[in-house]
Structure formats: C-alpha cells, structure tokens
TORVO-154603 format. One record per residue (C-alpha): residue in three letters; x, y, z. Coordinates in steps of 0.02 Angstrom, whole numbers, plus 32768, in hexadecimal, padded with zeros to 4 digits. Last residue first. Layout:
# residues N
alaXYZ
...
***
This chain:
# residues 584
unk7F5A7DDF7B23
unk7FC07E147A88
unk80767E197AAD
unk80E67EAF7A9D
unk819C7E877A8C
unk81FC7EAC7B27
unk82787E147B37
unk830A7E8D7B1D
unk83527E1C7A96
unk82AC7E0C7A3B
unk82A27EC87A38
unk83477ED779E5
unk83107E4F7965
unk826E7EB47949
unk82D67F4E791D
unk82D07FE2799F
unk827B80817983
unk81DF805879E6
unk823F800B7A73
unk826480A37ADC
unk81AC80C87AEE
unk8188801B7B32
unk80FD7FBE7AD6
unk80677FAB7B41
unk80327EFB7B8B
unk7F817ED17B7E
unk7ED97F377B91
unk7EDE7F547C4E
unk7E877EBB7C82
unk7EEF7E477C1A
unk7F8C7E9F7C69
unk7F7E7E257D01
unk7F627D847C9A
unk7FF17DB67C30
unk80737DD17CB7
unk80D27E707C9F
unk80AE7ECF7D40
unk81267F547D78
unk81587F787CC5
unk82147F8F7CB8
unk829580087CE3
unk8354801E7CF9
unk83987F9E7C7D
unk831A7FBA7BED
unk832380717C0B
unk83DC80707BE8
unk83D380087B4F
unk834A80767B03
unk83B581107B28
unk839281847BB0
unk836482417BAC
unk82E182487B29
unk829781A07B60
unk828A81FA7C0F
unk821582817BD7
unk8175822C7B8E
unk815B817E7BDB
unk81AF81A07C86
unk8166824F7CA6
unk80C5820F7C63
unk80C1819C7CF8
unk8112820B7D75
unk808282827D65
unk801C820A7DD6
unk807D82367E68
unk808282EF7E50
unk7FC982F67E34
unk7FAA82827ED2
unk8004830B7F38
unk7F7E83887F35
unk7F2F83607FE0
unk7FD38398802D
unk7FA684548004
unk7FA8847480C0
unk8069845C80B3
unk80E183D780E4
unk8093835D8068
unk80C483CD7FD9
unk818083A7800D
unk815E82EE8019
unk811C82E27F67
unk81A583537F21
unk822482E67F86
unk81DD82457F33
unk81D982897E7F
unk827F82DA7E8D
unk82C6822F7ED2
unk828581D57E38
unk82D482587DB9
unk837A824D7E20
unk837181887E1E
unk837381937D63
unk83FE82197D5C
unk846981AC7DD0
unk845681157D65
unk848281837CCF
unk851981C27D24
unk855381117D53
unk855880E77C92
unk8501804D7C57
unk85367F967C42
unk856C7F847CFB
unk84B27F997D2C
unk84957EED7CE6
unk84F57E997D70
unk85547E037D23
unk85FA7E397D67
unk85AC7E357E19
unk85E17ED07E79
unk86577EBB7F0C
unk86EF7EF27EAB
unk86987F997E7E
unk868D7FD47F34
unk85DB800C7F4C
unk85B080C37F3C
unk854080B77EA3
unk84F180157EDC
unk84B980647F80
unk845880E77F21
unk8414805C7EB2
unk83D97FFC7F47
unk838980997F8A
unk832480C57EEC
unk8302800F7ECA
unk82A17FF97F71
unk82D27F687FD3
unk82E77FC68078
unk826A804E8056
unk81BE7FFA8058
unk81EC7F8980EA
unk823C80198146
unk818D80698148
unk81317FCE8183
unk81A37FA6820A
unk81C68056824A
unk8112808D824C
unk80EA7FE382A8
unk816C80108325
unk811580B3834A
unk807980498356
unk80BE7FE183E1
unk80DA8088843F
unk801F80928457
unk8023801084D5
unk7FAB7F8184AE
unk7F347F4E8537
unk7EA37FA984E6
unk7EAA7F378456
unk7E7B7EA984D0
unk7DE97F0C8508
unk7DB77F248457
unk7DBD7E6B844F
unk7D3F7E4D84D6
unk7CC77EDA849E
unk7CB67EA883E7
unk7D147F03835A
unk7D9F7E8B8350
unk7D207E0E830D
unk7D037E7D8279
unk7DBD7E7A825F
unk7DC07DBA826A
unk7D327DB681E7
unk7D987E258177
unk7E397DB3818B
unk7DC67D228160
unk7D8C7D7680B8
unk7E467DA68087
unk7E827CF680AB
unk7DF17CA88057
unk7E057D027FB0
unk7E797C8E7F53
unk7F1E7C8C7EEC
unk7F947C1D7F47
unk80307C537EEA
unk80AA7BE37E8E
unk81697BBA7E79
unk81B97C537EC1
unk82757C267EC5
unk82F57C3A7F53
unk83A77C1F7F14
unk842C7BF27F92
unk84DF7BE07F61
unk85557B577F89
unk86147B527F74
unk868A7ACC7F5B
unk87417AFD7F78
unk87DA7AC47F1B
unk87CC7B607EA4
unk871C7B987EA7
unk86A77AFF7E8D
unk85EF7B167E6E
unk85537ADA7ECB
unk84AD7B337EAF
unk84297B0D7F37
unk83717B297F1A
unk82FB7B6B7F9B
unk82467B567F5C
unk81C07BD67F7C
unk81047BD47F85
unk80B77C827F7E
unk80277CAA7FF0
unk80827D1E8066
unk80C97D6F7FD0
unk80247D937F8D
unk7FE77DE38030
unk808E7E478041
unk806F7E887F91
unk7FC97ED27FD2
unk800C7F11807E
unk808E7F8A8049
unk802A7FDF7FC5
unk7F847FD3801E
unk7EED7FEA7FA8
unk7E63805F7FE4
unk7DF8807D807B
unk7D9F81208099
unk7DAF8142815A
unk7CFF813881B1
unk7C7A81BC81A8
unk7BEA81458184
unk7BB081A580EB
unk7C6781A480B8
unk7C9480F080D3
unk7BFB80B8806E
unk7C2B81297FD6
unk7CE380F47FE2
unk7CB680407FEB
unk7C4E80507F4A
unk7CD380B57EEC
unk7D5080317F23
unk7CDB7FB07ECA
unk7CE4801B7E25
unk7DA180107E39
unk7D987F557E49
unk7D2F7F457DAF
unk7DA97FA87D49
unk7E497F537D90
unk7E147E9E7D76
unk7E8F7E127D9D
unk7EB57D737D3B
unk7EEF7CCD7D8A
unk7F927C747D6B
unk80067CE77DD7
unk80C17CC07DE3
unk80F07D517E58
unk818D7DB97E36
unk813E7E0B7D9F
unk80C97E6F7E0A
unk80137E397E38
unk800F7E877EE9
unk80787F137E9A
unk7FF17F367E12
unk7F607F337E93
unk7FBB7FAA7F04
unk7FE480147E69
unk7F2980127E45
unk7EF7803F7EF0
unk7F7880CD7F06
unk7F6C81177E54
unk7EAB811E7E45
unk7E9B81377EFF
unk7EFD81D87F05
unk7EA482127E64
unk7DFD81EB7EB4
unk7E3282557F54
unk7E6382E17EE2
unk7DBB82D87E8B
unk7D6482D77F34
unk7DC883737F5E
unk7D8C83C57EBA
unk7CD4839F7EF5
unk7CDC83CF7FA6
unk7CD584807F83
unk7C30844D7F2A
unk7BE0840B7FC4
unk7C2284A18024
unk7BC2851E7FC0
unk7B1F84B77FD6
unk7B2184C98097
unk7B3A841C80ED
unk7A9B83DA8137
unk7A92834A80B2
unk7B2182FC8105
unk7ABC82BF819E
unk7B47823A81CD
unk7B0A818581DF
unk7B6C8134826C
unk7B0F819A82E4
unk7B76820C835C
unk7BCC820E8401
unk7C82821183D2
unk7CE5816B83B7
unk7C55811C8354
unk7C00807C839F
unk7C177FC48370
unk7C637F9D8419
unk7C7580298492
unk7D0B8098846E
unk7DC280748480
unk7E6780D684A9
unk7F0780728483
unk7F7C806F851D
unk7FE880F38571
unk808780BC85D0
unk807080CB8688
unk812B80AB86B6
unk80ED804A874E
unk80D67FAD86E8
unk818B7FAA86BD
unk81BC7FC28772
unk81587F2D87B1
unk80DD7EC38752
unk80FF7E97869A
unk80757EEA863A
unk80D97F4585B9
unk81337EA3858F
unk80967E4A8570
unk806E7EBB84E4
unk81267EA884A9
unk81137DEE849D
unk806A7DE78451
unk80987E6483CA
unk81397E12839B
unk80F87D5E838D
unk80597D9B8335
unk80C07E0382BB
unk81437D81829E
unk80CF7CF7827A
unk80F77CCB81C8
unk81B07CF181D8
unk81CE7C8B8277
unk81627BFE822C
unk81C37BFE8191
unk826B7BF581E5
unk822F7B5E8249
unk81FC7B0281AA
unk82A07B27814E
unk83097AEA81E7
unk836F7B608249
unk83CA7BFA8207
unk83EA7C098147
unk83977CAE8131
unk82FE7CE880D5
unk82847CBB8166
unk82FB7CFC81E4
unk82E07DA9818F
unk822B7DAC81CC
unk825B7D81827C
unk82DE7E078282
unk82717E95823F
unk81E67E6682AD
unk82527E61834A
unk82B67EFE8320
unk82187F638305
unk81D27F2C83AA
unk82747F4F8401
unk8279800283BC
unk81C6801A83EF
unk81C97FC2849A
unk8266801F84D8
unk822D80C2849A
unk818580B884EC
unk81E080888593
unk82538122857B
unk81B781928567
unk8158814B85FB
unk81F481748660
unk820082228618
unk815582568664
unk80A28259864B
unk8059828A859C
unk80F982E9855C
unk816F82518554
unk80ED81DA850C
unk80C28269848A
unk817B825F8452
unk816381A48430
unk80DA81C283BF
unk8137824A8369
unk81CD81D68359
unk816F815E82F1
unk812481F0828C
unk81C98248826C
unk818B82FC8277
unk81C5837781F1
unk81A0841F8245
unk814084B2821F
unk810E852582B0
unk808485A68299
unk8085861A8325
unk7FED86688383
unk802D86CD8412
unk804C86A184D0
unk807185F48496
unk7FDC85B98437
unk8016852F83BA
unk7FDF85108300
unk8033847282C8
unk8059844A8210
unk8093839981F0
unk810083338184
unk80FE827981A0
unk818F820781BE
unk8198814581C7
unk80F88122816A
unk810381BC80FA
unk81B3818E80CE
unk817E80D780A1
unk80ED811F8039
unk816481907FD8
unk81DC81007FBA
unk815080967F7B
unk811781297F08
unk81C4813A7EBB
unk81D080717EA9
unk812580797E48
unk8159810D7DDD
unk820080CD7D95
unk81D180177DAD
unk815280307D1C
unk809C80627D1B
unk805E80697C64
unk7FDD7FDF7C80
unk7F9180567CFC
unk7F4780B17C5E
unk7EC0802C7C4F
unk7E6F80667CEE
unk7E1580EA7C8A
unk7D98806E7C4B
unk7D0880F27C43
unk7CA1808D7CC4
unk7D2D80857D43
unk7D5E813E7D33
unk7CA181727D45
unk7C8980FF7DD6
unk7D2181427E30
unk7CEE81F27E0F
unk7C4781DA7E60
unk7C9981847EF4
unk7D13821C7F0B
unk7C78828E7F06
unk7C28822E7F8B
unk7CC682237FF4
unk7CE782E47FED
unk7C2C82F58017
unk7C45828A80B8
unk7CDD82EE80E3
unk7C73838C80DC
unk7BEA833B814A
unk7C6F831481CD
unk7CDC83AF81C1
unk7C58843681C6
unk7C5B84478288
unk7D108474827B
unk7CD8851B822F
unk7D49858581C0
unk7E01856981E7
unk7DD284C2822C
unk7D9F84918175
unk7E4A84A2813B
unk7E9F844781CB
unk7E1483BF81BF
unk7E3683AC8103
unk7EF3838B813A
unk7EBA831881B8
unk7E6082A58144
unk7EDC82B280B4
unk7F6E827A8115
unk7F0C81EA815B
unk7ED481BB80AF
unk7F9181BA8084
unk7FC281558121
unk7F5480CA80DA
unk7EB580788126
unk7E7B7FD480C5
unk7E7B7F6E802A
unk7EE27ED28015
unk7EF47EA87F5F
unk7F007DE97F54
unk7E3E7DE57F36
unk7E537E1E7E7F
unk7DAF7E1F7E2C
unk7D637E607ED0
unk7CAF7E237F04
unk7CC77DBC7F9E
unk7D7A7DDF7FDD
unk7D667E987F9B
unk7CC17EC07FED
unk7CEA7E668099
unk7D9A7EA580AA
unk7D697F5B8083
unk7CDF7F5880FA
unk7D4D7F058184
unk7DD47F8D816E
unk7D5C801A817B
unk7D027FDC8211
unk7DA27FAF8271
unk7DE8805E824A
unk7D4880B38281
unk7D3F80488320
unk7DF2807B8350
unk7DCF81338347
unk7DAB81C982D4
unk7D68827B8305
unk7DE0827A839A
unk7E1983318380
unk7E47830F82CC
unk7F07830782E1
unk7F02828F8376
unk7E818215833F
unk7ECA82218291
unk7F7381E182D5
unk7F18815A833C
unk7EBE812E8295
unk7F6C81198240
unk7FB180A182C4
unk7F0D804382C6
unk7F138025820A
unk7FCB7FF88217
unk7FA97F788296
unk7F0E7F32824B
unk7F4B7F058198
unk7FF47EBA81C8
unk7FA57E5C825D
unk7F157E1081FD
unk7F847DF78168
unk7FFE7D8781C6
unk7F737D1A8216
unk7F157D038171
unk7FB07CE58115
unk7FE57C528182
unk7F3E7C02816C
unk7F477C1D80AB
unk7FF87BD680A0
unk7FC57B3D80FC
unk7F517B0C806D
unk7E927AFD804F
unk7E847BA57FF6
unk7E837B577F44
unk7DC87B237F67
unk7D8E7BD57F80
unk7DE07C347EF0
unk7DC47B957E8D
unk7D0C7BB17E95
unk7D217C6B7E5D
unk7D947C407DCD
unk7D097C427D46
unk7CDC7CF27D7E
unk7D857D417D5E
unk7D847D5D7CA1
unk7CC77D8F7C9C
unk7CD67DFE7D2B
unk7D707E607CE8
unk7D257E5C7C32
unk7C817EBA7C6F
unk7CE67F347CD5
unk7D557F5D7C3D
unk7CC07F767BCF
unk7C6F7FE67C4E
unk7C54806E7BC9
unk7C88805B7B18
unk7C89810F7ACF
unk7CFA814F7B5F
unk7D8080C37B2C
unk7D9181037A7F
unk7DD780867A02
unk7D27803E79D9
unk7CF780EB7999
unk7D6D80D478FF
unk7E01805D78FE
unk7E3D7FD57976
unk7EF47FA57975
unk7F127FB67A27
unk7E657FC27A80
unk7E697F307AF8
unk7E0A7E9D7B42
unk7E187DE97B0A
unk7D977D717B5B
unk7DC07CD17B00
unk7E7F7CD77B22
unk7E817C557BAC
unk7EC57C597C60
unk7EEC7BA77C9A
unk7E777B567D19
***
C-alpha cells in the first residue's frame, strides 16, 4: 500500500490561531494514528519472510546483552537496587507496548546507558541526604517525566525534531558510543580519611578490573581473554557480511547470527573443564523468577515520600523528559534515516505519548525507564533491509576491474520481529532461562560494551572526517564532494561537533551529569542559527543534511523544513542542490 497525501499534517503556510501548535492539542497524535492504522494488517502479513526471522534472533541478543550490561552497572553503583529481573521486565514492557501500539514499530525501545547514568547519579545525590528516599523519589521523577511526555506529545512539540540534521545526530551518536565504551564516575572511598577520587573509568575495562579485584589476577586475566576475543568475534563476523569472502548466503548467515554464535561459544569457553574452569570467573547474578532483586513488592509506596521531595523530583523529571525527547526521537529518526528505502509512515507524536505511558508504568514498578535505543533502532531496520550486490565492470588500461556496490532495495516493514523479541525477553524471566543467564561470565558484558560502543563510533562522520583530513591526497577519490570546500572549513565543522560531544562528556564526569540533555538539545539551534553565519550555503550543503528526508517519515513532523542556508538562494540553485522544500 503506497502512502497517500490525504492526511496532510503541518503548520507551514497557516495563519491565525491555526498556526499555533499549542492551540490545536493532540492534532499530531491524531494524524499519526490515522496515517499508520491502514497499514496494521500489512504489518503482520509482510513479516512472513526470512529477514524477519533473522532480525528476531539478532535483535534479541542486541537488545538483551547491552540491557544486562547496563543493569549490572546500576546493580553495582546503586547498592544492588536494580538487577537482571528489572532489566528484563523493562525491556519486555517496552517491546510489547511499542510493537503492538506503536506508530513506528521499527524503533527499538529499551534500557540505555544514558538512563543508567541518570539513575546512579540521582542515587549519588539522594545518598547525601537519606538513601532510603531513593526508591520513592525515583518513582516521582518518573511520574513527573511521564506528565511532561504527555504534555509535549499533546502540544505537537515533536514537530521540531524535523530540524535534526547529521550535525546533531552524529554528535549524539558519538557521545552515546563514548558512554558505552567509557563512562565518567565519581567514587567516594574511605582510606583512613574521606577522599573524593575522580577518575575517567573505561566501562569495559572497569568491568575487567573488578574481576582482578574480586578474587585474584588469574580470574582477571581470564576475563580479559573472554572480553577481548568476544569483541573480536562479533566484529569479525559482522564485517564478513560486508566482505567478498565465501558465498553470499553464507556471509549473510554469519552476519545475521554473529551475536548468538559469539555468545554461545564464549560462554561455553568459560565452562571448559580443567585450568580454565579453575579460574573461578564471576557470573551474572540472578534473582528468583519474576521477583525484584531486593526484597520488596513490585509496586513502590511512592505516596509516602515527603511533599518537599515530590517537588524536588519535578525538575529532574523534566530533565529526564528532555533526554527522552531527544534520545527517543533521534532513535526513531535514525531508524528511518535516508539510507533505508521506507514506504510506510511513522508517528513521532503518538510514540512519544506511548513513551510517557511506559515511563509511568516503569516508575511505579521501580524498573529502569525504557526509551529509544540509538545503536539498536537503526540496527533493527538494517537487519530488515533487503540488499542487492551489484558488480560494476570497467577497463583500466589493459586490465578489466570489478567493483562491488551493495544497494538497499527495500525494507521489511512490520511489527512482528519487535513483538516476538519481547515475548522472548518475557520467556527469559522464567526460572530455567534465568539459570541459563547465570552461566554467562560477567566479562562477556565488557565485550558487549566494546562492540556496541565502537559500532557507534567507527562509522561516525566526526571520526571519518578527521581521518579524511589526514589522508594522503592521492588516495582521495576525485569525485569526493569534500574536495569542493576548504579543509579549514571541514575542520571547523568537526570542531563544533567535537565541542558538543566533549562538553556532554565533561558534564557527565560531575554530579551535575543529569543536566547533559540540555547540552545535547542545544546542538539543534546551534546548527540552524549559528553555523549559517560561519559557513556558506555550499559548504553546509556538502557538510550536513537532514538525518531523515523521506516524505513518509517527515509527514509526522509537518513536512520537510527549508534549510536555513537555502533561503537566500535562487530556485535554480536550490534545484541543483536537490534541497527544494516539498509539500508532504
């Protein structure tokens, strides 16, 4: 079913009261549901392909392993307030809600490193007063965050995400990658006297250091072997899928099932009898099936919190909403980015309202608040993308050469893979599968940090352009568009991106880490207001672009915005750049 223009949504060109989003509440949500609902049946029938089955297996591991890695981090940093069951409950809740009710089921929702950072930073703050307040206080943070989610969704505020360009989305992806690999922390230690030690702890390495200090160096070295080789296994198998090794079907199998292959092998490796088994490596701690980690009821008595603390939680709840406003919507944008040939519309306003629902439920149950996953959401779409390998033959002198070109031809747009993944996570909460989880060495998760973090960094435009600037000129393709602008301008553009990333990382080193969403969101107005004064229209056209420019995607956000740098250009110049504003 092709997307039609009968449900046009937008505010551009409107006058009077109709041009004010606040005066037309829930209009975006209404159009999101109306636009996507006709595709619901095809969301089920279109799933009957091999790509869906492969995606289910891949996303189960890609979602589960990082979630467990971050919950183990929260387990340690919040004095064991969170555990494996809370991670599974949160991930399953999000998967069920968004796969059944979401307007864009391709967007994977779960536990992120950023909410992990939020949770234990709040714990560090509350512990300075009374650690017993942490659970009801965090519930009220979630309640306020949910209320702000609903207000933003109803007031059509998600429209502003149409202004997200690669400048801000790539900066955010770099920041997330750094958080996955390395995480700032403040540790208070008692060594004769109270000392405050600040250190930049590489998260994967920090997990490995814990192995050295728990028992002995033998255990630590075993953990290093497993973590490093696990990273190398997953990285190699996924890259084989993009190589010319073996037959296409065999390459696809290795790439599709890289996580289960690597995980099963290295978990088994840790249990080989003999000297390896005697290293006593530590394993994932578990709780009784469907029970919280600490002795408590699932429902927290949040109404017992003193009133003053209820209102202290309000601004923190607003910051959580700001984080999710950017993180979730950018996850959805990247899952629907221009690299993927999508045909079905999404729905940002409705999905953000649903995120408020999951935030509210998660808060009163005291499980981590789920939100859009920046690395996993585009991975989900990528796992459902059908590609063709096309060969280009050309002559160079007396030699005939062949170039490989991999082209994305379609995406299996459906909601079954997300739903079945959620069912699998619910199944993991049962006793037998929790016992299986307990067989996993904790060092596996150090490798997970490296895999997911490096995945966000390796292909990032910031890193690629830094490499481009130091590359020997004779190895740069003559058709490279970066050759049309000065290197100093490329360096200046990367500088502003790096400044945003480093500022966010820097604030994450302090107890003010909960304020970093303000810095991340400020990259959007920085791009639209400041950079056009520093770069020419041509330079910005080469260096930057809308992250999502598909009409069916932008339909939920009010259409494609006109780039600031194009406003002073003639229509013929706009046509040359291919950035003419089109009605949706």
